[in-house]
BAFI-3210 file (N, C-alpha, C; in Angstrom, 3 decimals, decimal comma, padded with zeros to 6 digits):
// residues 319
n [1|2|3|4|5|6|7|8|9|10|11|12|13|14|15|16|17|18|19|20|21|22|23|24|25|26|27|28|29|30|31|32|33|34|35|36|37|38|39|40|41|42|43|44|45|46|47|48|49|50|51|52|53|54|55|56|57|58|59|60|61|62|63|64|65|66|67|68|69|70|71|72|73|74|75|76|77|78|79|80|81|82|83|84|85|86|87|88|89|90|91|92|93|94|95|96|97|98|99|100|101|102|103|104|105|106|107|108|109|110|111|112|113|114|115|116|117|118|119|120|121|122|123|124|125|126|127|128|129|130|131|132|133|134|135|136|137|138|139|140|141|142|143|144|145|146|147|148|149|150|151|152|153|154|155|156|157|158|159|160|161|162|163|164|165|166|167|168|169|170|171|172|173|174|175|176|177|178|179|180|181|182|183|184|185|186|187|188|189|190|191|192|193|194|195|196|197|198|199|200|201|202|203|204|205|206|207|208|209|210|211|212|213|214|215|216|217|218|219|220|221|222|223|224|225|226|227|228|229|230|231|232|233|234|235|236|237|238|239|240|241|242|243|244|245|246|247|248|249|250|251|252|253|254|255|256|257|258|259|260|261|262|263|264|265|266|267|268|269|270|271|272|273|274|275|276|277|278|279|280|281|282|283|284|285|286|287|288|289|290|291|292|293|294|295|296|297|298|299|300|301|302|303|304|305|306|307|308|309|310|311|312|313|314|315|316|317|318|319]
n.u [-137,127|-140,020|-140,101|-142,902|-143,416|-142,805|-143,947|-147,164|-146,698|-146,639|-147,331|-148,879|-149,420|-152,650|-153,612|-153,209|-152,877|-153,190|-151,857|-151,769|-151,325|-153,920|-154,912|-152,743|-153,292|-153,829|-156,012|-155,511|-153,438|-154,214|-156,115|-154,148|-152,982|-154,686|-155,732|-153,516|-152,858|-155,694|-154,475|-152,830|-154,532|-155,081|-157,723|-159,488|-160,357|-161,264|-161,245|-162,986|-162,258|-162,554|-164,204|-164,892|-165,711|-163,856|-162,876|-165,001|-164,579|-162,109|-162,078|-164,224|-166,732|-169,255|-169,153|-170,444|-172,642|-172,025|-171,625|-170,025|-169,151|-168,935|-166,078|-166,119|-164,875|-163,377|-162,886|-162,470|-162,075|-163,591|-165,007|-165,631|-167,647|-167,172|-170,495|-170,935|-173,074|-175,287|-173,615|-173,444|-176,467|-176,758|-175,437|-176,720|-179,038|-178,551|-177,156|-179,653|-180,791|-179,883|-179,520|-181,396|-182,158|-181,315|-178,220|-177,891|-178,369|-177,109|-174,362|-175,117|-175,797|-173,293|-172,063|-173,346|-176,127|-176,795|-178,961|-180,319|-177,961|-174,472|-171,319|-168,819|-165,575|-167,207|-166,959|-164,117|-164,078|-166,402|-164,762|-162,674|-164,082|-164,826|-161,923|-162,018|-163,953|-162,988|-160,806|-161,764|-163,001|-162,454|-163,348|-161,674|-158,319|-157,443|-157,012|-157,122|-157,130|-158,154|-157,291|-158,620|-157,638|-154,420|-155,098|-157,371|-156,476|-154,754|-156,339|-158,014|-155,959|-155,212|-158,014|-157,659|-156,227|-158,188|-160,558|-160,420|-159,468|-161,307|-163,611|-162,792|-162,908|-165,621|-166,585|-165,503|-166,899|-169,262|-168,360|-168,078|-170,461|-172,006|-173,152|-175,410|-176,810|-177,905|-179,681|-181,122|-182,368|-183,637|-185,740|-187,488|-187,956|-187,198|-185,623|-182,011|-180,742|-180,672|-179,159|-176,644|-175,930|-175,691|-173,356|-171,227|-171,121|-169,697|-167,322|-166,562|-165,820|-164,034|-161,990|-161,349|-160,698|-157,952|-157,215|-156,854|-154,760|-152,661|-153,244|-152,535|-149,890|-147,982|-145,719|-145,760|-148,138|-149,696|-149,335|-148,138|-148,576|-147,270|-148,173|-147,210|-146,652|-143,743|-143,633|-142,856|-145,228|-146,693|-144,197|-144,047|-145,992|-146,224|-143,569|-145,154|-146,435|-145,778|-144,164|-146,055|-146,988|-145,033|-144,496|-147,377|-146,108|-147,037|-146,379|-144,560|-142,992|-142,364|-142,564|-144,332|-143,731|-145,404|-146,824|-144,451|-143,389|-142,024|-139,020|-139,057|-137,965|-139,108|-141,157|-141,117|-142,564|-142,921|-140,744|-139,577|-141,455|-140,367|-137,931|-138,727|-139,528|-137,811|-135,453|-137,198|-137,150|-134,827|-134,633|-136,268|-135,231|-133,018|-134,154|-135,785|-134,259|-133,872|-136,119|-137,719|-138,348|-140,580|-140,859|-143,166|-144,233|-146,189|-149,004|-150,399|-152,805|-156,239|-156,254|-158,054|-160,249|-159,619|-157,857|-156,157|-155,488|-154,355|-151,576|-150,563|-150,224|-147,850|-145,603|-145,237|-145,359|-142,786|-141,089]
n.v [058,403|059,839|061,278|063,019|062,049|059,889|059,038|059,568|057,485|055,220|051,634|051,016|053,594|054,327|057,126|060,648|063,615|067,015|069,769|073,325|077,000|078,826|079,867|079,249|077,424|074,716|073,138|073,316|071,612|069,362|068,386|068,044|066,153|063,983|063,343|063,064|060,472|058,977|059,269|057,034|054,965|054,329|053,887|056,574|058,705|062,397|063,925|066,951|068,502|070,574|073,790|076,012|075,054|075,128|073,073|071,810|074,257|074,238|071,785|072,509|071,526|070,170|069,264|068,927|068,371|066,030|063,688|061,234|062,369|061,044|062,247|064,419|062,629|060,930|057,511|056,485|057,995|060,263|062,997|064,982|066,900|067,106|067,605|069,327|069,344|068,021|065,445|065,891|065,806|063,041|062,132|062,744|061,737|059,186|058,910|059,296|057,267|055,410|055,410|055,034|054,047|053,761|053,886|054,198|056,785|058,237|058,327|059,559|062,149|063,017|064,216|066,172|068,795|068,430|069,149|070,826|072,691|072,112|070,493|072,136|071,898|070,302|070,319|069,810|066,750|065,450|065,045|063,193|061,244|060,646|059,546|057,544|056,508|055,749|053,899|051,264|050,701|049,619|050,427|052,478|052,883|054,731|057,866|061,039|064,458|067,035|069,422|071,456|074,944|075,366|075,822|074,512|072,057|070,874|070,598|068,371|066,866|066,098|064,786|061,588|061,253|062,690|061,544|058,716|059,011|059,822|058,499|056,281|057,063|057,079|054,836|053,252|054,041|053,100|050,493|050,444|051,356|049,462|046,847|048,510|049,946|047,756|046,635|048,766|048,772|046,605|047,237|049,062|047,718|047,611|046,361|045,254|044,694|047,111|048,970|046,993|046,876|049,688|050,248|048,571|049,652|051,865|050,846|049,795|051,619|053,494|051,358|050,916|053,993|053,253|052,368|054,204|055,791|054,358|053,783|056,561|057,093|055,561|055,658|054,025|053,796|056,647|060,092|063,289|065,839|069,275|072,295|075,223|078,787|081,594|083,392|085,241|084,692|082,522|080,766|080,652|079,276|076,959|075,655|075,254|073,945|071,710|070,568|069,962|067,480|066,094|065,735|064,229|061,741|061,867|060,628|062,837|065,059|066,197|069,262|072,079|074,494|077,073|078,983|080,632|083,840|084,700|085,790|089,091|092,038|094,040|094,953|096,317|095,993|093,245|092,629|093,087|091,773|089,348|089,246|089,341|086,897|085,408|085,808|084,479|082,044|080,976|081,016|078,996|076,593|076,176|075,767|073,583|071,462|068,746|067,762|067,085|069,605|071,579|073,095|075,506|077,512|080,614|080,624|082,007|081,755|081,243|078,283|075,799|073,092|069,914|070,339|072,433|071,062|068,908|070,603|071,521|069,068|067,215|069,152|068,722|065,986|066,227|066,330]
n.w [153,929|152,024|148,762|147,176|144,446|145,063|147,345|145,749|143,836|145,544|146,557|149,274|150,673|151,683|152,918|152,784|153,703|153,272|154,449|156,605|156,348|156,373|153,093|151,470|149,320|149,661|149,044|146,238|145,722|147,134|145,406|143,184|143,882|144,417|141,123|140,361|141,574|140,849|138,063|137,957|138,600|140,770|142,665|143,973|146,450|146,967|149,940|151,322|154,440|155,263|157,128|155,276|152,599|149,707|147,373|145,399|143,560|143,295|141,405|139,637|139,730|141,329|144,472|146,943|149,324|151,676|150,757|148,605|145,260|142,156|139,842|137,076|134,270|135,283|136,008|138,267|140,193|143,120|144,433|147,875|149,856|153,571|155,121|157,612|159,332|158,670|158,711|161,918|162,663|162,144|163,752|166,435|166,503|166,407|169,229|170,740|169,932|171,129|174,035|175,525|178,227|182,076|182,201|180,176|179,455|181,616|180,202|178,190|179,510|180,037|177,765|177,067|176,491|173,339|171,345|168,850|167,990|167,536|169,054|170,407|168,503|166,058|163,508|163,449|164,654|162,876|160,544|161,700|161,812|159,974|158,881|160,570|159,427|156,998|157,282|157,401|155,202|152,208|149,890|148,770|147,085|148,146|150,366|150,337|152,396|152,757|154,580|157,144|158,011|159,874|162,647|163,527|161,827|163,459|165,990|164,811|165,063|167,887|168,190|168,456|171,087|172,730|172,700|173,138|175,723|176,561|175,964|177,310|180,007|180,279|180,131|181,978|183,738|183,562|184,099|186,855|187,788|186,618|188,585|190,073|187,822|186,323|188,938|189,150|186,252|186,771|188,986|187,824|185,408|183,290|179,952|178,741|176,961|174,667|175,708|176,244|173,662|173,008|174,422|173,901|171,271|172,025|173,007|170,974|169,232|170,389|170,195|167,414|167,775|168,170|166,354|164,517|165,065|165,503|162,181|161,486|161,808|160,850|158,405|155,994|155,726|155,830|155,057|155,212|154,157|153,761|153,301|152,417|151,891|150,871|153,211|156,158|157,864|157,119|156,941|160,237|161,067|159,342|161,110|163,796|162,787|161,801|164,708|165,859|164,293|164,590|166,981|167,808|165,777|163,470|160,219|157,836|156,142|153,746|152,222|150,614|148,680|147,300|145,563|144,079|142,640|139,504|138,096|136,929|135,383|134,348|135,840|139,056|141,049|141,278|141,282|143,805|145,491|144,969|145,738|148,186|149,178|148,462|149,992|152,150|151,559|151,705|154,557|155,038|153,815|155,219|158,092|156,869|156,461|156,373|155,171|152,223|150,120|147,380|144,989|143,817|141,145|141,188|139,323|136,474|136,019|138,015|139,375|138,255|137,689|135,627|133,500|135,066|137,656|136,802|135,538|137,534|139,155|137,764|138,467|140,906|141,053|140,098|142,369]
ca.u [-137,982|-140,316|-140,587|-143,945|-143,315|-143,032|-145,968|-148,716|-146,657|-146,698|-148,629|-149,511|-150,218|-153,812|-154,156|-152,240|-153,274|-152,370|-152,332|-150,629|-151,838|-155,291|-154,721|-151,607|-152,939|-153,988|-157,003|-155,387|-152,666|-154,504|-156,684|-153,883|-152,335|-156,288|-155,506|-152,301|-153,286|-156,133|-153,707|-152,117|-154,940|-155,760|-159,783|-159,062|-161,166|-160,182|-162,788|-162,329|-162,602|-162,639|-165,751|-164,875|-164,759|-163,458|-162,950|-166,156|-163,945|-160,711|-162,594|-165,612|-167,820|-170,390|-168,859|-170,904|-173,721|-171,472|-171,365|-168,300|-169,595|-168,053|-165,575|-166,080|-163,701|-162,744|-164,039|-161,864|-161,958|-164,538|-164,865|-166,734|-167,227|-167,911|-171,512|-171,037|-174,423|-175,947|-173,160|-173,749|-177,532|-176,770|-174,478|-177,330|-179,842|-177,971|-176,936|-181,031|-181,785|-179,151|-179,712|-182,574|-181,826|-180,449|-177,001|-176,756|-178,516|-176,054|-173,643|-175,792|-175,851|-171,701|-172,001|-174,055|-177,372|-176,155|-179,962|-180,237|-176,564|-173,188|-170,865|-166,937|-165,001|-167,901|-166,120|-163,233|-164,596|-166,453|-163,416|-161,912|-165,307|-164,457|-160,883|-162,633|-164,878|-162,305|-159,443|-162,102|-163,570|-161,759|-163,646|-160,950|-157,198|-155,983|-158,237|-156,874|-157,660|-157,821|-157,504|-159,082|-156,116|-153,674|-155,478|-158,204|-156,144|-154,426|-157,771|-158,089|-155,336|-155,234|-158,775|-157,507|-155,764|-159,287|-161,463|-159,592|-159,092|-163,219|-164,471|-162,027|-163,304|-167,089|-166,101|-164,975|-167,821|-170,270|-168,228|-168,494|-171,688|-172,950|-174,684|-176,336|-177,476|-178,528|-180,349|-182,164|-182,969|-184,457|-186,923|-187,868|-188,642|-186,392|-184,507|-180,631|-180,259|-180,399|-178,131|-175,443|-175,334|-175,267|-172,371|-170,092|-170,416|-169,132|-166,402|-166,262|-165,826|-162,587|-160,630|-161,029|-159,550|-156,598|-156,483|-156,930|-153,676|-151,459|-152,909|-152,146|-148,511|-147,606|-145,029|-145,830|-149,729|-149,986|-148,276|-148,798|-147,602|-147,599|-148,183|-146,718|-146,311|-142,511|-143,992|-142,997|-146,244|-146,513|-143,288|-144,662|-147,317|-145,198|-142,853|-145,723|-147,792|-144,283|-143,899|-147,076|-146,945|-143,693|-145,308|-148,153|-146,058|-147,500|-145,487|-144,300|-141,148|-142,872|-143,230|-144,604|-143,488|-146,328|-146,854|-143,063|-142,817|-141,200|-138,050|-138,920|-137,135|-139,542|-142,121|-140,232|-143,464|-142,985|-138,846|-139,262|-141,761|-139,408|-136,854|-138,667|-140,040|-136,285|-135,098|-137,458|-137,287|-133,388|-134,728|-137,178|-134,272|-132,044|-135,080|-135,889|-133,144|-134,201|-137,697|-137,893|-139,313|-141,044|-141,022|-144,596|-144,194|-147,069|-149,549|-150,523|-154,373|-156,081|-155,825|-159,407|-160,739|-158,900|-156,351|-155,351|-155,231|-153,396|-150,457|-150,071|-149,950|-147,268|-144,887|-145,658|-144,930|-141,688|-140,639]
ca.v [059,915|059,690|061,881|063,085|061,450|057,781|059,325|059,488|056,331|053,850|050,510|051,289|054,702|054,768|058,469|061,289|064,603|067,822|070,957|074,724|078,246|079,427|080,475|078,816|075,918|073,495|072,500|072,556|070,713|068,028|068,441|067,468|064,656|063,065|063,807|062,326|058,961|058,064|058,528|056,083|054,187|054,374|054,516|057,983|060,123|063,536|064,653|068,336|068,614|072,650|074,652|076,991|074,468|075,385|071,668|072,492|075,689|073,830|070,981|073,311|070,809|070,354|068,565|069,256|067,457|064,721|061,664|061,237|062,467|060,958|063,741|064,147|062,302|059,358|056,680|055,876|059,595|061,022|063,592|065,240|068,393|067,128|067,808|068,897|070,255|066,393|064,253|066,305|065,329|061,645|061,549|063,079|060,561|057,271|059,304|059,360|055,627|054,141|056,180|054,718|052,820|054,491|054,015|054,822|057,945|059,654|058,386|060,848|063,235|063,353|064,761|067,414|068,637|068,656|069,237|072,229|073,221|071,247|070,965|072,812|071,202|069,198|069,823|068,151|065,147|065,030|065,081|062,243|060,552|060,418|058,968|056,583|055,113|054,977|053,212|050,148|050,933|048,882|051,324|053,147|052,473|056,070|059,084|062,316|065,141|068,885|069,892|072,779|075,734|075,031|075,349|073,368|070,487|070,562|070,354|067,507|065,279|065,989|064,120|060,867|061,448|063,286|060,679|057,631|059,014|060,024|056,972|055,162|057,112|056,729|053,022|052,915|054,538|052,055|049,006|050,444|051,589|048,005|046,676|049,131|050,247|046,492|046,680|049,984|048,208|045,808|047,790|049,498|046,674|047,829|045,631|045,931|044,565|048,162|049,037|046,580|047,325|051,252|050,254|047,816|050,793|052,841|049,969|049,229|052,721|052,859|050,149|052,383|055,280|053,692|051,765|055,330|056,432|053,600|054,032|058,054|057,313|054,621|056,332|053,132|053,935|057,602|060,772|064,240|066,814|070,628|072,942|076,995|080,100|081,921|084,635|084,927|084,319|080,944|079,965|080,366|078,289|075,926|074,898|075,209|072,307|070,079|070,391|068,972|066,362|064,873|065,176|063,028|060,781|061,475|060,931|064,220|064,581|066,882|071,014|072,173|076,154|077,649|081,017|081,223|084,791|084,603|086,568|090,160|092,831|095,100|095,178|096,740|095,820|091,887|092,456|093,600|090,398|088,255|089,328|089,255|085,781|084,333|085,665|083,896|080,463|080,297|080,480|077,298|075,733|076,403|075,727|072,184|071,071|067,517|067,772|067,517|070,896|071,743|074,751|075,864|078,876|081,391|080,388|083,488|081,968|080,558|076,710|075,263|072,343|068,562|070,630|073,092|070,435|067,817|071,021|071,335|067,985|067,509|069,823|068,440|064,829|066,109|066,627]
ca.w [153,604|150,758|147,752|146,688|143,469|145,981|147,853|145,077|143,132|146,532|146,636|150,625|151,321|151,894|153,543|152,322|154,736|152,847|155,491|156,350|156,404|155,086|151,774|150,525|148,040|150,030|148,285|144,919|146,248|147,436|144,314|142,409|144,406|143,563|139,974|139,666|142,073|139,727|136,985|138,252|138,639|142,336|143,012|144,868|147,179|148,002|150,631|152,051|155,870|155,787|156,936|154,121|151,243|148,097|146,759|143,846|142,829|142,074|140,176|138,855|139,953|142,367|145,113|147,935|149,488|151,991|150,075|147,621|143,715|140,503|139,273|135,680|133,054|135,548|136,485|139,849|140,933|143,805|145,520|148,859|150,976|154,311|155,102|159,179|160,290|158,101|160,190|163,482|162,774|162,202|165,242|167,757|166,067|166,868|170,121|170,731|170,071|172,182|174,881|176,419|179,610|182,316|182,110|178,608|180,027|182,222|179,573|177,318|180,141|179,677|176,948|177,936|175,666|171,905|170,684|167,952|168,226|167,056|169,976|170,157|167,954|165,754|161,985|163,591|165,109|161,695|160,294|162,362|162,146|158,660|158,947|161,046|158,367|155,405|157,963|157,365|154,013|151,443|148,829|148,142|147,269|148,304|150,756|149,941|152,732|151,750|155,795|157,263|158,380|160,665|163,888|163,226|161,657|165,218|166,984|164,140|164,723|169,409|168,421|168,773|172,304|173,721|172,646|173,622|176,795|177,053|175,924|178,233|181,517|180,435|179,564|183,224|184,770|182,980|185,020|188,406|187,911|186,140|189,395|190,697|187,102|186,333|189,797|188,973|185,392|187,069|190,003|186,611|184,913|181,825|179,264|179,013|175,399|174,088|176,905|175,806|172,167|172,669|175,333|172,775|170,316|172,514|173,477|169,566|168,470|170,822|169,835|166,226|167,445|168,513|165,392|163,598|165,838|164,504|160,960|160,835|162,699|160,029|157,580|154,936|155,420|155,990|154,894|155,505|152,986|154,212|151,852|152,653|150,605|151,283|153,570|157,439|159,414|156,835|157,880|161,612|161,309|159,021|162,323|164,612|162,238|161,954|165,846|166,369|163,655|165,351|168,423|167,567|165,717|162,046|159,532|156,722|154,854|151,976|152,280|149,086|148,487|146,797|144,887|143,959|141,887|138,832|137,962|135,951|135,646|134,295|137,265|140,377|142,239|141,157|141,524|145,516|146,722|144,655|147,101|149,564|148,589|147,513|151,311|153,085|150,739|152,176|155,627|154,613|153,159|156,569|158,786|157,235|155,694|156,737|154,465|150,501|149,249|146,162|144,774|142,571|140,996|141,066|138,244|135,825|135,815|138,970|138,999|137,932|136,920|135,578|132,944|135,687|138,581|136,572|135,238|138,996|139,715|136,932|139,211|142,360|140,917|140,576|144,051]
c.u [-138,792|-140,724|-141,961|-144,332|-143,546|-143,709|-146,893|-148,084|-146,668|-148,152|-149,614|-149,744|-151,419|-154,510|-152,479|-153,135|-152,400|-153,229|-151,447|-152,008|-152,828|-155,125|-153,602|-152,128|-153,227|-154,888|-156,701|-154,158|-153,091|-155,672|-155,868|-153,193|-153,608|-156,147|-154,411|-152,102|-154,497|-155,645|-153,232|-152,538|-155,659|-157,168|-159,402|-159,793|-160,428|-161,562|-161,928|-163,121|-162,537|-163,602|-165,927|-164,919|-164,753|-163,072|-163,602|-165,337|-162,703|-161,191|-163,168|-166,037|-168,349|-169,978|-169,614|-172,479|-173,430|-171,561|-170,266|-169,485|-168,221|-167,230|-165,653|-164,690|-162,824|-163,693|-163,580|-161,444|-163,450|-163,936|-165,877|-166,349|-168,009|-169,261|-171,135|-172,434|-175,125|-175,035|-173,556|-175,659|-177,382|-175,858|-175,706|-178,623|-179,442|-177,502|-178,694|-181,284|-181,157|-179,331|-180,955|-182,759|-181,515|-178,801|-176,746|-176,774|-177,263|-175,014|-173,845|-175,419|-174,335|-171,269|-172,860|-174,996|-176,907|-177,642|-179,812|-178,911|-175,335|-172,210|-169,260|-166,991|-165,497|-167,252|-164,871|-163,274|-165,733|-165,295|-162,746|-162,693|-165,337|-162,866|-161,262|-163,077|-164,355|-160,977|-160,699|-162,639|-162,431|-162,188|-162,518|-159,779|-156,568|-157,166|-157,196|-157,798|-157,067|-158,262|-158,039|-157,174|-155,417|-154,557|-157,081|-157,686|-155,111|-155,392|-157,694|-157,321|-154,995|-157,048|-158,564|-157,565|-157,545|-160,065|-161,076|-159,699|-160,439|-163,956|-164,444|-163,000|-165,306|-167,077|-165,988|-165,548|-168,927|-169,999|-168,086|-169,982|-172,702|-173,762|-175,628|-177,353|-178,290|-179,584|-181,756|-183,691|-184,139|-185,179|-187,658|-188,583|-188,255|-185,523|-183,141|-179,890|-179,973|-179,249|-177,031|-174,686|-174,828|-173,688|-171,262|-170,451|-169,300|-167,777|-165,420|-165,416|-164,085|-161,545|-160,660|-160,140|-157,982|-155,673|-156,206|-155,349|-152,416|-151,348|-151,622|-149,839|-147,394|-146,836|-145,848|-147,469|-150,248|-148,890|-149,215|-148,244|-147,955|-147,477|-147,637|-146,555|-144,903|-143,091|-143,614|-144,089|-146,339|-145,639|-143,187|-144,993|-146,419|-144,423|-143,871|-146,880|-146,598|-144,074|-144,744|-147,339|-145,855|-144,039|-146,023|-147,803|-146,790|-146,875|-145,308|-142,907|-141,690|-142,978|-143,092|-144,738|-144,232|-145,986|-145,521|-143,576|-142,016|-139,842|-139,080|-138,660|-137,826|-140,137|-141,390|-141,031|-143,106|-141,481|-138,738|-140,010|-141,021|-138,706|-137,078|-139,134|-138,008|-135,373|-135,662|-137,247|-135,978|-133,740|-135,432|-136,024|-133,413|-133,117|-135,434|-135,509|-133,500|-135,285|-137,272|-138,947|-139,388|-141,831|-141,873|-144,574|-145,580|-147,715|-150,494|-152,825|-154,478|-156,676|-157,615|-159,854|-159,692|-157,552|-155,348|-154,535|-153,426|-151,307|-149,741|-149,548|-148,365|-145,700|-144,559|-145,040|-143,294|-140,329|-140,435]
c.v [059,844|060,911|062,637|062,354|059,996|058,207|058,822|057,617|054,963|052,861|050,422|052,241|055,020|056,356|059,227|063,119|065,944|069,372|072,028|075,477|078,518|080,032|080,329|077,976|075,347|072,347|072,245|071,667|069,107|067,607|067,886|066,534|063,821|062,304|062,656|060,355|058,190|057,822|057,397|054,870|053,616|054,356|054,894|058,788|061,025|064,546|066,126|068,309|069,812|072,960|075,412|076,371|075,208|074,404|072,022|073,215|074,843|072,749|071,487|072,449|070,536|069,318|068,134|068,205|066,308|063,163|062,174|061,254|062,168|062,106|063,241|063,632|061,522|058,452|055,689|057,475|060,374|061,800|064,319|066,444|067,210|067,700|068,413|069,133|068,977|065,802|065,143|065,350|063,595|061,436|061,439|061,481|059,191|057,793|058,820|058,283|055,246|054,672|056,174|054,111|054,187|054,726|054,784|056,858|059,210|059,203|059,667|062,206|063,867|064,268|065,981|067,482|069,034|069,176|070,845|072,951|071,946|072,236|071,483|071,967|069,749|069,129|069,020|067,018|064,624|064,243|063,759|061,430|059,593|059,306|057,356|055,207|054,704|054,100|051,139|049,818|050,371|049,623|051,611|052,669|053,475|057,396|059,861|063,704|066,722|069,009|071,289|073,604|075,157|075,009|074,347|071,861|070,424|069,895|068,368|066,441|064,984|064,979|062,757|060,473|061,827|062,676|059,696|057,688|059,121|059,185|055,979|055,624|056,874|055,181|052,786|053,047|053,215|051,223|049,532|050,559|050,641|047,188|047,452|049,245|049,018|046,189|047,607|049,258|047,607|045,742|048,389|048,779|047,002|046,433|046,161|045,096|046,012|048,864|048,991|046,916|048,686|051,130|049,183|048,315|051,494|051,998|049,968|050,770|053,433|052,256|050,937|052,902|054,953|052,442|053,130|055,521|055,474|054,015|055,097|057,865|056,046|055,375|055,204|053,268|055,814|058,551|061,977|065,570|068,453|071,735|074,807|077,757|080,839|083,026|084,180|084,252|082,756|080,259|079,164|079,199|076,920|074,930|074,811|073,521|071,134|069,683|069,870|067,718|065,331|064,908|064,221|061,436|060,695|062,195|062,735|064,715|065,374|068,472|071,595|073,623|076,440|078,792|081,373|082,546|084,559|085,759|087,886|091,068|094,142|095,635|094,909|096,298|094,266|091,753|092,178|092,499|089,055|088,121|089,379|087,658|084,905|084,539|084,511|082,356|080,057|079,936|079,249|076,395|075,329|075,601|074,083|071,963|069,679|066,792|067,871|068,327|070,885|072,549|075,121|077,001|079,544|080,937|081,801|083,214|081,289|078,753|076,207|074,537|070,817|069,352|071,417|072,363|069,403|069,257|071,452|069,890|067,396|067,837|069,166|066,744|065,140|066,124|065,236]
c.w [152,226|149,779|147,744|145,870|143,974|146,925|146,702|144,422|144,259|146,647|148,397|151,341|151,101|151,490|153,121|153,277|153,961|153,872|155,524|156,248|155,506|153,868|151,110|149,295|148,404|149,396|146,739|144,760|146,593|146,234|143,202|142,459|144,152|142,497|139,762|140,557|141,407|138,758|136,788|138,543|139,920|142,016|144,030|145,167|147,635|148,288|151,924|153,621|156,360|155,935|155,857|152,882|150,171|147,220|145,338|143,343|142,193|141,354|139,591|138,360|141,322|143,346|146,002|148,526|150,772|151,655|148,736|145,359|142,748|140,421|137,904|134,807|133,637|135,828|137,748|140,608|141,879|144,717|146,934|149,705|152,296|154,410|156,903|159,864|160,029|159,147|161,449|163,807|163,196|163,145|166,204|167,023|166,165|168,479|170,674|171,111|171,159|173,646|175,524|177,837|180,292|182,744|180,956|178,923|180,793|181,246|178,689|178,063|180,222|178,786|176,684|176,641|174,192|170,840|170,356|168,532|167,985|168,087|169,113|169,792|166,501|163,982|162,132|163,937|163,896|160,701|160,122|161,909|160,467|158,126|159,117|160,026|157,331|156,046|157,538|155,826|152,911|149,526|147,616|148,036|148,318|148,946|151,015|151,223|152,524|153,414|156,193|157,906|159,706|162,145|164,084|162,875|163,038|165,781|165,991|165,148|166,680|169,597|169,327|170,468|173,389|173,852|172,978|174,947|177,285|177,356|177,481|179,901|181,144|180,411|181,106|184,070|184,713|184,096|186,142|188,560|187,600|187,078|189,760|189,504|186,772|187,629|189,365|187,610|185,950|188,129|188,797|185,702|182,925|181,545|179,429|177,861|174,730|174,289|175,864|174,690|171,905|173,536|174,581|171,669|170,525|172,731|171,770|169,281|169,749|170,537|168,406|166,565|167,665|167,001|164,302|164,042|165,241|162,911|160,400|161,370|161,889|158,624|156,127|154,630|154,992|155,558|155,245|154,933|153,650|153,309|152,579|151,967|151,533|152,145|155,465|158,176|158,543|157,541|159,368|161,673|161,030|160,379|162,832|164,290|161,888|163,316|166,169|165,812|164,575|166,654|168,627|166,621|164,290|160,757|158,104|156,685|153,470|152,594|150,792|149,438|147,376|146,431|144,711|142,885|141,002|138,421|136,676|136,009|135,715|135,266|138,277|141,532|142,540|141,677|142,771|146,393|145,898|145,588|147,788|149,742|149,157|149,503|152,344|152,677|151,363|153,737|155,543|154,739|154,550|157,839|159,167|155,902|155,635|156,113|152,930|150,110|147,737|146,058|143,623|142,766|141,357|139,558|137,734|135,769|137,517|138,937|139,663|136,912|136,976|135,184|134,185|136,533|138,285|135,967|136,637|139,446|139,652|138,082|140,374|142,419|140,650|141,404|144,785]
res [m|k|t|i|k|e|i|v|e|s|d|t|i|k|f|i|l|s|g|g|k|g|g|v|g|k|t|s|c|a|g|a|l|a|v|l|s|a|k|r|g|l|r|t|l|v|l|s|t|d|p|a|h|s|l|s|d|s|f|a|q|d|l|s|g|g|e|p|v|p|v|k|g|f|d|n|l|w|g|m|e|i|d|t|e|k|g|m|q|e|f|q|e|t|l|g|s|g|a|a|g|p|d|m|q|m|a|s|n|l|l|g|d|m|s|g|m|s|p|p|g|s|d|e|a|m|a|f|g|k|i|l|e|f|i|e|d|s|s|y|d|r|v|i|f|d|t|a|p|t|g|h|t|l|k|l|l|e|l|p|d|l|l|d|s|w|l|g|k|v|l|t|l|r|q|r|l|g|p|m|m|a|g|l|r|s|m|l|g|g|g|g|e|q|e|e|t|a|w|q|m|l|q|n|t|k|d|k|i|r|m|a|r|i|e|l|s|d|p|d|t|t|q|f|v|v|v|t|i|p|e|a|m|a|v|f|e|t|q|r|l|l|g|s|l|n|a|w|h|i|p|a|s|n|i|i|i|n|q|l|i|p|e|n|l|e|c|k|f|c|s|s|r|r|n|m|q|q|r|n|l|r|d|i|r|d|l|f|n|d|m|n|i|t|e|v|p|l|f|d|n|e|i|r|g|i|e|g|l|s|e|l|g|a|i|l|n|k|g]
***
């Protein structure tokens, strides 16, 4: 069971995913882990899959546009906020160019009409597409994902099984209907090279998805770091998330407890909130006694920029 320090210093871990309930500080933790990785000398990309991006705010730098942007002050750190609209447009264009023949048109129809709108789950689909892309990309030693709130993240992690099943059905249908479609193409005078290329792309995608499932379940390659705060609803979300991670065999051995209020006897409100947090913290320790727990105090200022992320990283790196 790796600690955060061991994860950061590992030479084999390529993917770190930071996830949890909305508003618990996932983005700050992802940014801090990215800074730690870059300072260790790893070529690092930190990537936001949250539709409501805040990665640019964390780094105090514009990281939008859907392409990796060099982080100021580093020559081995990049940041990126996924542009879902741009990604879906590219996907639709690819689908349109490949669906020229009758058999590919049938496969296209199975997807439904996607023109003018993004299908349900498009944010998760684009995020998973980036995971597939970076599994084969050797440009970066480590890719850190700032994931969306728990519900979106669970849909993202569910996608490998859903897509694998869907592509399997499409490819099986093509195999069954192959002879009939070949005869129809011959009657219509159409060529089959473009369709064959498109079908091969689908098969390649299916193979990549299976590879992603292997990579995401390998503790020497992937680690999911759960971020939460000591409040009842957040603890419930953490249980739900960890249950799903366990079901999908995604390694998760660390919980970051964020925003802990320091003791202040002169402030009645602060003391009341701290007492509530300490009760929940005891519950967290009992519930997740088989995991590494890192406690992070509530900062007196918003965590922004490399200095703030480095300060947070120093706390995380002790865990």
